[in-house]
N, C-alpha and C positions, 0 to 999 in steps of 0.2 A: 794748571799753572802755565803750561806752554802756550796756550791760547792767549792768556792775559799778557804775555810778553810779546807775542807776535803782532798784535794790533798796534801798539805804540811804535814798534820798529817799522812796520809797514807804512804808518802815517809819516814817520820821519823820513823814510826813503822817498815817499811821494813828494814831500815838501822840498827836499834837497834837489830832486830831479826837475823841479819846475823852472820855467823860464819866466822872468819878470819883464814886463814892458812898461815904459813910462812915455807919455806923449806930451809935448809942449806945443800948443796951438800957436800958429804964427799970426793969425788974425781972427776976427769973429765970424767969418763966413762959415755957414753950415751947408753941408751937402747930404743927400740921402745916403744911407749905408750901402756898401757894396759888398757882395759875397767875397770871401777871402780868395776863392778860386779865380775871381775876375780881377784881382790885383796883380798887375804885371810887375815883375822885378827887372829893374834896369841897372846895368853895371856902370854906365856913364851917360852923361847928358846927350851925347851925340846919337844915342840909340833911341831917344824919345822922338817919335814922329808927331809933328804938330805943336800947337801951343800948349803950355802947361803952367801950372802955378803950384808952388810949394805951400802946403797947408799945415804941416806939423813936422817937428823933429821927434823921431822915435828912438829911444834908447832901449836896447834889449840886453839882458844878461842872464847867464845861467852857469851853474857849476860845470866846469869842463869835463869832469869825470863822469857825470850823470846825464849830460845832454849832448846833442849833436847840433852842428851848425844848421842842418836842415830844419830841426825843431825850432831853432831860434828864428829862422826866416819865416816859418809857418806862423809863429806867434806874432811876428811883426806884421805879416800880411793880414792877419786877423784883426789886429789893432788898427792898422791903416784903413781897412774896410769899414770898421765901426765909425771912423771919422769921415767917411765918404771919399776916401782916396781910391783912385783906380790904378795907381802906380806907386812904386816904392823904389827910390833911388838909393843904392848902397853907397854910403860915404866911407865907412870904415868897419871892418870886422877884425877884432883883436883876439887872436888865439894865444893862450898862454904858452910859453916855450916849454920844451920838455923838462928843462931844469926847474922851472916854476911849478910844473905839475908834480915832479918828484918831491920838491921841497914842501909843497902843499900837503902831499900825502904823509911825508915824514913828520911834519909839524902838526898835522891835523887841521890845517887852516883851509885846505882846498885851494883851487885856482879857478878863476872866473873867465869865461868867454864873454866878450862884450861886442855889441854892434851899435853903430850909429847910422840911422837911415832917415831919409827924407820922404815923408808921405806926400804924394803929389796928386793933383787932379789934372788929367790930360784931357784937353778939349778936342773933339774930333771935328 
């Protein structure tokens, strides 16, 4: 009986801890995939050396109690690489406040960490 209750609980915890990403392509240009380790994260446009082109807007989100910001960035790099982006420009990362996290725990609704990033192709 204990094993039967463990599997659904483990599956639920796995799903809750996941980061979801959504990408909106900005034009129809396609590029070959890039390995996520080769996708450079930029904090502002001035850090990008050379010419570049935005190719997609990536929204990433995950439950704040079960995920880390580093996990969210890793998933965004992975998604950007799938689209052929070799750079990722961070537009906004929204961390829930401590009050929102406590309220989410008390009410059982959770609190969500969200990020908006621009997948870019940097031309060398």
